[in-house]
C-alpha positions in Angstrom: 2.4 8.2 18.9 -0.8 6.2 18.9 -1.0 3.3 16.4 -4.9 3.2 16.9 -5.2 6.8 15.7 -3.4 6.0 12.5 -5.3 2.9 11.8 -8.5 4.7 11.9 -7.4 7.2 9.1 -9.4 6.6 6.0 -7.4 4.9 3.2 -4.2 4.6 5.2 -2.5 1.2 4.7 -0.4 0.0 7.6 1.9 -2.7 6.7 3.2 -5.3 9.1 6.0 -3.7 11.0 4.6 -0.2 11.3 4.1 -0.6 15.1 7.9 -0.8 15.5 8.5 2.4 13.8 5.6 4.2 15.4 6.7 3.6 18.8 10.5 3.6 18.2 12.8 6.4 19.2 15.6 8.2 17.6 16.2 9.7 14.2 14.3 8.1 11.3 15.7 7.3 8.0 12.7 8.0 5.7 12.4 7.2 2.0 9.7 9.1 0.2 8.1 7.7 -2.9 5.9 10.4 -4.5 6.4 14.0 -5.3 3.4 15.2 -3.2 4.5 13.1 -0.1 8.0 14.6 -0.3 6.6 18.2 -0.5 4.5 17.5 2.6 7.5 16.1 4.5 9.4 19.4 3.7 6.4 21.5 4.6 6.3 19.8 7.9 10.0 20.6 8.5 10.8 16.9 8.7 13.0 16.8 5.7 16.1 16.1 8.0 14.9 12.6 8.3 14.8 12.0 4.5 17.5 9.8 3.1 16.2 9.3 -0.4 13.2 10.2 -2.8 11.9 9.2 -6.2 12.2 11.0 -9.5 8.8 12.6 -9.2 10.1 14.5 -6.1 11.4 17.7 -7.7 10.1 20.4 -5.2 11.6 22.2 -3.2 14.8 22.6 -5.2 16.9 21.3 -2.2 15.3 17.8 -2.7 17.6 17.4 -5.6 20.5 16.8 -3.3 19.1 13.7 -1.9 19.8 10.2 -3.3 17.1 9.0 -5.7 15.5 5.6 -5.8 14.2 6.0 -9.3 10.7 6.2 -10.8 7.9 5.5 -8.4 6.3 2.9 -10.6 9.6 1.0 -11.3 11.3 0.7 -8.0 14.1 -1.7 -7.2 13.8 -3.4 -3.8 17.6 -3.8 -3.6 18.2 -0.1 -4.4 15.6 1.0 -1.7 16.8 -1.5 1.0 20.5 -0.6 0.4 19.8 2.8 1.9 18.8 1.2 5.3 15.5 3.1 5.7 13.6 2.8 9.0 10.4 4.0 7.3 9.2 4.1 3.7 6.2 6.4 2.8 4.8 5.8 -0.7 1.9 6.8 -2.8 -0.5 4.0 -4.0 0.9 4.1 -7.5 4.3 2.9 -6.3 5.5 -0.3 -7.7 5.7 -2.7 -9.4 3.7 -4.9 -7.1 6.4 -7.5 -6.7 8.8 -4.9 -5.4 6.2 -3.7 -2.9 5.7 -7.3 -1.7 9.5 -7.5 -1.3 9.7 -4.4 0.7 6.8 -5.4 2.9 8.4 -8.8 3.6 11.7 -7.1 4.5 10.3 -5.9 7.8 10.9 -2.2 7.0 7.8 -0.2 7.9 6.0 0.8 4.8 3.0 3.2 4.7 1.0 3.4 1.5 -1.0 6.6 1.2 -3.9 6.8 -1.4 -3.4 9.4 -4.2 -6.6 11.2 -3.8 -7.6 13.7 -6.5 -9.4 15.8 -3.9 -8.4 18.7 -1.7 -9.7 16.8 1.3 -7.2 14.1 0.3 -4.4 16.5 0.5 -5.4 17.2 4.2 -5.7 13.6 4.8 -2.2 12.9 3.6 -0.8 15.8 5.7 -2.4 14.4 8.9 -1.0 10.9 8.0 2.4 12.1 7.4 2.4 14.2 10.5 1.7 11.1 12.5 4.4 9.2 10.7 7.0 11.8 11.3 6.0 12.9 14.7 5.1 16.4 13.5 1.4 16.4 14.4 1.4 20.1 15.6 3.0 21.3 12.4 0.6 19.2 10.4 -2.4 20.8 12.2 -1.1 24.2 11.5 -0.4 23.5 7.8 -3.9 22.0 7.4 -5.5 25.1 8.9 -3.5 27.4 6.7 -4.2 25.4 3.5 -8.0 25.3 4.3 -8.0 29.1 4.6 -6.2 29.5 1.4 -8.4 27.0 -0.4 -11.5 28.9 0.7 -10.0 32.1 -0.6 -9.1 30.6 -3.9 -12.3 28.6 -4.5 -15.0 31.0 -3.4 -14.9 33.3 -6.5 -14.7 30.1 -8.7 -17.7 28.7 -7.1 -19.6 32.0 -7.7 -18.9 31.5 -11.5 -20.0 27.8 -11.5 -21.4 26.7 -14.8 -20.0 29.6 -16.7 -16.5 28.3 -17.2 -14.9 27.2 -20.5 -14.6 23.7 -21.9 -11.1 22.3 -21.7 -9.0 19.3 -22.8 -5.9 18.2 -20.9 -3.3 16.7 -23.2 -0.6 14.4 -21.8 2.3 14.6 -24.2 5.4 13.8 -22.3 6.5 11.3 -25.1 6.2 12.2 -28.8 4.5 8.9 -29.8 2.2 8.8 -26.8 -0.3 11.7 -27.0 -3.0 11.0 -24.5 -6.1 13.0 -23.3 -7.6 12.9 -19.8 -11.0 11.6 -18.8 -12.8 11.2 -15.6 -11.0 9.9 -12.4 -7.7 11.6 -13.2 -5.9 14.3 -11.5 -6.2 16.5 -14.6 -10.0 16.2 -14.7 -10.2 17.2 -11.0 -7.8 20.2 -11.6 -9.9 21.3 -14.5 -13.1 21.3 -12.4 -11.5 23.0 -9.4 -10.2 25.8 -11.7 -13.7 26.4 -12.9 -13.5 24.7 -16.3 -15.3 21.5 -17.5 -13.7 18.6 -19.2 -14.9 18.8 -22.8 -14.3 15.0 -23.3 -16.6 14.0 -20.4 -19.7 16.2 -20.6 -20.7 19.3 -18.6 -21.1 17.3 -15.3 -18.5 14.7 -15.9 -21.1 11.9 -15.9 -20.4 10.7 -19.6 -17.2 10.0 -21.5 -14.5 7.8 -20.3 -12.3 7.2 -17.3 -8.5 7.5 -17.2 -6.4 8.3 -20.3 -6.8 7.3 -23.8 -5.0 8.2 -27.2 -5.9 11.5 -28.8 -7.9 11.2 -31.9 -8.9 14.0 -34.2 -12.6 12.9 -34.2 -12.8 13.2 -30.4 -11.0 16.6 -30.3 -13.2 18.1 -33.0 -16.3 16.7 -31.3 -15.3 18.1 -27.9 -14.7 21.7 -29.3 -12.6 22.8 -26.3 -12.0 26.5 -25.5 -8.8 25.8 -23.8 -6.0 23.1 -24.2 -4.1 22.4 -21.0 -0.7 20.7 -21.0 2.1 20.4 -18.5 5.3 22.5 -19.0 7.2 19.2 -19.5 4.6 18.1 -22.1 4.8 21.4 -23.9 8.5 21.1 -24.2 8.5 17.5 -25.2 6.0 18.1 -28.0 8.0 21.0 -29.4 6.2 24.1 -28.1 2.8 25.7 -28.6 3.0 25.5 -32.4 3.4 21.7 -32.2 0.5 21.4 -29.9 -1.7 23.4 -32.2 -0.9 21.0 -35.0 -1.9 17.9 -32.9 -4.8 16.0 -34.5 -8.0 18.0 -34.5 -6.8 20.9 -32.5 -6.8 23.4 -35.3 -10.6 22.8 -35.8 -11.4 23.8 -32.2 -12.0 27.3 -30.6 -8.8 26.6 -28.5 -6.8 26.0 -31.7 -8.2 28.9 -33.6 -7.6 31.3 -30.7 -4.3 29.7 -29.8 -5.4 29.1 -26.2 -2.8 26.6 -24.9 -2.0 26.8 -21.2 0.7 25.0 -19.4 1.8 24.4 -15.8 4.6 22.5 -14.1 3.5 18.9 -13.9 3.9 18.3 -10.2 2.5 21.6 -9.3 -0.6 20.9 -11.4 -1.2 17.2 -10.9 0.6 16.2 -7.7 -2.2 17.1 -5.4 0.3 18.3 -2.6 0.3 21.3 -0.4 0.8 23.7 -3.4 -2.7 22.7 -4.8 -4.4 25.9 -3.7 -1.6 27.9 -5.4 -1.9 25.8 -8.6 -5.6 26.3 -8.9 -5.2 30.0 -8.2 -2.7 30.4 -11.0 -4.6 28.2 -13.4 -7.9 30.1 -12.7 -6.1 33.5 -13.5 -4.5 32.0 -16.7 -7.9 30.7 -17.9 -9.6 34.0 -17.3 -6.9 35.9 -19.2 -6.9 33.5 -22.1 -10.7 33.7 -22.5 -10.5 37.5 -22.6 -8.0 37.3 -25.5 
Protein backbone atom coordinates (compact mmCIF):
# COMPACT_ATOMS: atom_id res chain seq x y z
CA UNK A 1 0.00 0.00 0.00
CA UNK A 2 1.51 3.31 -1.08
CA UNK A 3 1.31 6.20 1.37
CA UNK A 4 2.02 8.75 -1.37
CA UNK A 5 -1.03 7.66 -3.32
CA UNK A 6 -3.25 8.22 -0.31
CA UNK A 7 -1.76 11.56 0.59
CA UNK A 8 -2.60 12.84 -2.87
CA UNK A 9 -6.30 12.13 -2.53
CA UNK A 10 -8.29 15.35 -2.28
CA UNK A 11 -9.64 16.16 1.17
CA UNK A 12 -8.12 13.10 2.85
CA UNK A 13 -6.57 13.81 6.25
CA UNK A 14 -3.69 11.56 7.28
CA UNK A 15 -2.98 11.83 10.98
CA UNK A 16 0.46 11.10 12.44
CA UNK A 17 0.79 7.34 12.65
CA UNK A 18 -1.02 6.45 9.44
CA UNK A 19 2.18 5.18 7.83
CA UNK A 20 2.46 2.46 10.45
CA UNK A 21 -1.02 1.12 9.65
CA UNK A 22 -0.62 1.55 5.92
CA UNK A 23 2.49 -0.61 5.81
CA UNK A 24 1.64 -2.99 8.64
CA UNK A 25 0.58 -6.58 8.07
CA UNK A 26 -2.03 -8.79 9.67
CA UNK A 27 -5.72 -8.39 10.45
CA UNK A 28 -6.82 -4.85 11.20
CA UNK A 29 -9.11 -3.78 14.03
CA UNK A 30 -11.11 -0.96 12.47
CA UNK A 31 -13.52 1.39 14.20
CA UNK A 32 -15.85 3.15 11.76
CA UNK A 33 -17.39 6.48 12.76
CA UNK A 34 -20.02 7.45 10.19
CA UNK A 35 -22.88 5.50 8.66
CA UNK A 36 -21.73 6.00 5.07
CA UNK A 37 -18.19 4.91 5.94
CA UNK A 38 -19.51 1.73 7.53
CA UNK A 39 -21.69 0.99 4.49
CA UNK A 40 -18.69 1.35 2.22
CA UNK A 41 -16.60 -0.99 4.38
CA UNK A 42 -19.34 -3.61 4.11
CA UNK A 43 -19.71 -3.02 0.36
CA UNK A 44 -15.97 -3.66 -0.04
CA UNK A 45 -16.26 -6.95 1.89
CA UNK A 46 -13.93 -5.60 4.56
CA UNK A 47 -16.41 -5.85 7.43
CA UNK A 48 -14.52 -8.73 9.06
CA UNK A 49 -11.97 -6.13 10.18
CA UNK A 50 -14.61 -4.01 11.94
CA UNK A 51 -14.57 -4.11 15.73
CA UNK A 52 -17.00 -1.24 16.40
CA UNK A 53 -19.17 1.41 14.76
CA UNK A 54 -21.10 4.53 15.79
CA UNK A 55 -24.85 5.00 16.23
CA UNK A 56 -25.38 6.35 12.71
CA UNK A 57 -24.19 3.02 11.31
CA UNK A 58 -27.46 1.14 10.87
CA UNK A 59 -27.01 -0.54 7.48
CA UNK A 60 -26.71 -3.36 6.64
CA UNK A 61 -28.67 -5.00 9.43
CA UNK A 62 -25.74 -7.20 10.47
CA UNK A 63 -23.87 -4.07 11.61
CA UNK A 64 -26.10 -3.99 14.68
CA UNK A 65 -24.23 -6.99 16.08
CA UNK A 66 -21.05 -4.93 16.45
CA UNK A 67 -20.07 -2.94 19.57
CA UNK A 68 -21.12 0.70 19.42
CA UNK A 69 -18.94 3.68 20.39
CA UNK A 70 -21.87 6.11 20.57
CA UNK A 71 -22.93 9.14 18.57
CA UNK A 72 -20.34 10.38 16.07
CA UNK A 73 -20.34 13.94 17.42
CA UNK A 74 -20.09 12.87 21.06
CA UNK A 75 -17.40 10.20 21.16
CA UNK A 76 -15.49 9.13 24.25
CA UNK A 77 -11.75 8.65 23.76
CA UNK A 78 -11.68 6.06 26.54
CA UNK A 79 -14.52 4.08 24.98
CA UNK A 80 -12.87 4.06 21.57
CA UNK A 81 -9.38 3.19 22.80
CA UNK A 82 -10.71 0.43 25.08
CA UNK A 83 -11.50 -1.57 21.94
CA UNK A 84 -7.81 -1.59 20.94
CA UNK A 85 -8.30 -0.43 17.33
CA UNK A 86 -5.43 -0.49 14.85
CA UNK A 87 -7.26 1.98 12.57
CA UNK A 88 -10.03 4.53 13.06
CA UNK A 89 -11.89 5.81 10.00
CA UNK A 90 -14.15 8.77 10.71
CA UNK A 91 -16.25 11.34 8.91
CA UNK A 92 -15.28 14.99 9.32
CA UNK A 93 -18.19 15.66 11.68
CA UNK A 94 -16.82 13.22 14.27
CA UNK A 95 -16.12 14.85 17.60
CA UNK A 96 -15.98 16.61 19.90
CA UNK A 97 -12.66 18.20 18.84
CA UNK A 98 -11.02 17.48 22.19
CA UNK A 99 -11.69 13.76 21.75
CA UNK A 100 -10.31 13.81 18.21
CA UNK A 101 -7.14 15.41 19.59
CA UNK A 102 -6.91 12.70 22.24
CA UNK A 103 -7.30 9.96 19.64
CA UNK A 104 -4.68 11.60 17.44
CA UNK A 105 -2.17 11.83 20.27
CA UNK A 106 -2.82 8.20 21.25
CA UNK A 107 -0.81 6.99 18.27
CA UNK A 108 -3.72 5.03 16.79
CA UNK A 109 -3.93 5.73 13.03
CA UNK A 110 -6.91 8.03 12.41
CA UNK A 111 -8.17 8.83 8.92
CA UNK A 112 -10.73 11.65 8.64
CA UNK A 113 -12.77 11.60 5.43
CA UNK A 114 -14.74 14.70 4.34
CA UNK A 115 -18.52 14.41 4.23
CA UNK A 116 -19.04 15.57 0.66
CA UNK A 117 -22.60 16.24 -0.47
CA UNK A 118 -21.75 15.19 -4.01
CA UNK A 119 -21.85 11.89 -5.87
CA UNK A 120 -18.19 12.40 -6.74
CA UNK A 121 -17.52 12.60 -3.01
CA UNK A 122 -19.00 9.13 -2.58
CA UNK A 123 -16.56 7.79 -5.16
CA UNK A 124 -13.68 9.58 -3.41
CA UNK A 125 -14.58 7.94 -0.12
CA UNK A 126 -14.80 4.49 -1.70
CA UNK A 127 -11.33 4.92 -3.18
CA UNK A 128 -9.91 6.16 0.11
CA UNK A 129 -11.46 3.36 2.16
CA UNK A 130 -10.30 0.83 -0.41
CA UNK A 131 -6.74 2.04 0.17
CA UNK A 132 -7.13 1.95 3.94
CA UNK A 133 -8.56 -1.58 3.99
CA UNK A 134 -6.43 -3.08 1.24
CA UNK A 135 -9.46 -3.64 -1.01
CA UNK A 136 -8.44 -1.47 -3.95
CA UNK A 137 -9.72 -3.95 -6.55
CA UNK A 138 -13.13 -4.19 -4.90
CA UNK A 139 -13.23 -0.39 -4.64
CA UNK A 140 -12.54 0.03 -8.35
CA UNK A 141 -15.32 -2.43 -9.20
CA UNK A 142 -17.79 -0.73 -6.86
CA UNK A 143 -16.96 2.72 -8.21
CA UNK A 144 -17.54 1.57 -11.78
CA UNK A 145 -20.85 -0.08 -10.87
CA UNK A 146 -22.10 2.99 -9.00
CA UNK A 147 -21.09 5.31 -11.83
CA UNK A 148 -23.15 3.26 -14.27
CA UNK A 149 -26.13 3.21 -11.91
CA UNK A 150 -25.80 6.96 -11.30
CA UNK A 151 -25.83 7.71 -15.02
CA UNK A 152 -28.92 5.57 -15.47
CA UNK A 153 -30.74 7.30 -12.61
CA UNK A 154 -29.70 10.86 -13.37
CA UNK A 155 -30.10 10.94 -17.17
CA UNK A 156 -33.93 11.19 -17.20
CA UNK A 157 -33.85 13.66 -14.31
CA UNK A 158 -31.43 15.90 -16.19
CA UNK A 159 -33.74 15.80 -19.21
CA UNK A 160 -36.48 17.33 -17.04
CA UNK A 161 -34.15 19.98 -15.60
CA UNK A 162 -35.95 23.18 -14.62
CA UNK A 163 -39.36 21.52 -14.59
CA UNK A 164 -39.24 19.95 -11.15
CA UNK A 165 -41.35 20.92 -8.14
CA UNK A 166 -40.31 23.17 -5.27
CA UNK A 167 -39.66 21.34 -2.04
CA UNK A 168 -38.77 21.98 1.58
CA UNK A 169 -36.88 19.50 3.75
CA UNK A 170 -37.97 19.54 7.39
CA UNK A 171 -35.71 18.06 10.06
CA UNK A 172 -38.00 17.05 12.89
CA UNK A 173 -36.16 14.41 14.90
CA UNK A 174 -36.98 16.22 18.16
CA UNK A 175 -40.45 17.68 18.89
CA UNK A 176 -39.12 21.06 20.02
CA UNK A 177 -36.46 21.39 17.33
CA UNK A 178 -38.17 21.73 13.96
CA UNK A 179 -35.59 22.87 11.42
CA UNK A 180 -35.54 23.43 7.66
CA UNK A 181 -32.62 22.88 5.30
CA UNK A 182 -30.85 25.58 3.33
CA UNK A 183 -27.84 25.48 1.04
CA UNK A 184 -24.71 23.44 1.82
CA UNK A 185 -26.65 20.59 3.40
CA UNK A 186 -27.10 16.98 2.38
CA UNK A 187 -30.85 17.58 2.11
CA UNK A 188 -30.38 20.47 -0.33
CA UNK A 189 -28.11 18.34 -2.52
CA UNK A 190 -30.55 15.42 -2.46
CA UNK A 191 -33.46 17.64 -3.53
CA UNK A 192 -31.49 18.93 -6.51
CA UNK A 193 -30.25 15.47 -7.49
CA UNK A 194 -33.87 14.23 -7.44
CA UNK A 195 -34.95 17.01 -9.79
CA UNK A 196 -36.60 19.30 -7.24
CA UNK A 197 -35.50 22.75 -6.14
CA UNK A 198 -35.15 23.93 -2.58
CA UNK A 199 -38.04 26.37 -2.18
CA UNK A 200 -36.18 28.17 0.60
CA UNK A 201 -33.08 29.02 -1.44
CA UNK A 202 -34.40 30.09 -4.83
CA UNK A 203 -34.52 28.29 -8.16
CA UNK A 204 -30.75 28.07 -8.57
CA UNK A 205 -29.79 27.88 -4.90
CA UNK A 206 -27.99 31.21 -5.09
CA UNK A 207 -30.16 32.95 -2.49
CA UNK A 208 -31.56 32.06 0.90
CA UNK A 209 -29.44 30.68 3.74
CA UNK A 210 -26.90 27.97 4.43
CA UNK A 211 -27.23 25.12 6.90
CA UNK A 212 -30.33 24.63 9.03
CA UNK A 213 -32.54 27.16 10.74
CA UNK A 214 -35.79 26.97 12.75
CA UNK A 215 -39.01 26.62 10.79
CA UNK A 216 -41.17 29.75 10.79
CA UNK A 217 -44.67 30.08 9.33
CA UNK A 218 -43.63 33.19 7.40
CA UNK A 219 -40.79 31.41 5.62
CA UNK A 220 -42.91 28.37 4.83
CA UNK A 221 -45.78 30.43 3.41
CA UNK A 222 -43.41 32.56 1.36
CA UNK A 223 -41.68 29.47 -0.04
CA UNK A 224 -44.93 27.81 -1.21
CA UNK A 225 -43.41 24.34 -1.63
CA UNK A 226 -45.11 21.68 -3.72
CA UNK A 227 -43.49 18.91 -1.67
CA UNK A 228 -42.54 18.49 1.98
CA UNK A 229 -39.70 16.04 2.51
CA UNK A 230 -38.83 14.48 5.87
CA UNK A 231 -36.96 11.43 7.09
CA UNK A 232 -38.81 8.32 8.24
CA UNK A 233 -37.42 8.96 11.70
CA UNK A 234 -38.57 12.57 11.62
CA UNK A 235 -42.03 11.56 10.46
CA UNK A 236 -42.33 9.15 13.37
CA UNK A 237 -40.93 11.63 15.91
CA UNK A 238 -43.33 14.35 14.82
CA UNK A 239 -46.37 12.10 15.07
CA UNK A 240 -47.03 11.17 11.44
CA UNK A 241 -48.25 12.96 8.33
CA UNK A 242 -51.12 14.73 10.09
CA UNK A 243 -48.70 16.31 12.53
CA UNK A 244 -46.36 17.41 9.73
CA UNK A 245 -49.28 19.04 7.93
CA UNK A 246 -50.02 21.02 11.10
CA UNK A 247 -46.50 22.44 11.39
CA UNK A 248 -46.32 26.26 11.14
CA UNK A 249 -47.39 27.50 7.71
CA UNK A 250 -47.56 24.09 6.01
CA UNK A 251 -51.35 24.09 5.60
CA UNK A 252 -51.08 27.31 3.56
CA UNK A 253 -48.84 25.78 0.89
CA UNK A 254 -49.54 23.60 -2.16
CA UNK A 255 -47.77 20.75 -0.34
CA UNK A 256 -50.09 21.11 2.64
CA UNK A 257 -53.28 21.47 0.64
CA UNK A 258 -52.42 18.44 -1.52
CA UNK A 259 -51.01 16.47 1.45
CA UNK A 260 -47.74 15.93 -0.39
CA UNK A 261 -45.47 14.74 2.41
CA UNK A 262 -42.72 12.32 1.40
CA UNK A 263 -40.33 10.48 3.68
CA UNK A 264 -37.26 8.29 3.35
CA UNK A 265 -34.96 6.56 5.84
CA UNK A 266 -32.47 9.12 7.16
CA UNK A 267 -29.17 7.40 6.38
CA UNK A 268 -30.38 6.26 2.97
CA UNK A 269 -31.41 9.80 2.07
CA UNK A 270 -28.74 11.91 3.75
CA UNK A 271 -25.80 9.58 4.32
CA UNK A 272 -24.22 9.97 0.88
CA UNK A 273 -22.96 6.41 0.89
CA UNK A 274 -23.03 3.70 -1.79
CA UNK A 275 -26.86 3.64 -1.73
CA UNK A 276 -27.08 7.22 -3.04
CA UNK A 277 -28.15 6.24 -6.59
CA UNK A 278 -30.90 4.04 -5.14
CA UNK A 279 -32.03 6.80 -2.79
CA UNK A 280 -32.30 9.34 -5.61
CA UNK A 281 -34.11 6.86 -7.86
CA UNK A 282 -36.68 6.11 -5.16
CA UNK A 283 -37.16 9.77 -4.32
CA UNK A 284 -37.52 10.75 -7.97
CA UNK A 285 -40.26 8.14 -8.44
CA UNK A 286 -42.03 9.28 -5.26
CA UNK A 287 -41.94 12.93 -6.35
CA UNK A 288 -43.35 12.12 -9.79
CA UNK A 289 -46.16 10.07 -8.25
CA UNK A 290 -46.97 12.76 -5.68
CA UNK A 291 -47.15 15.51 -8.28
CA UNK A 292 -49.58 13.46 -10.37
CA UNK A 293 -51.99 13.09 -7.46
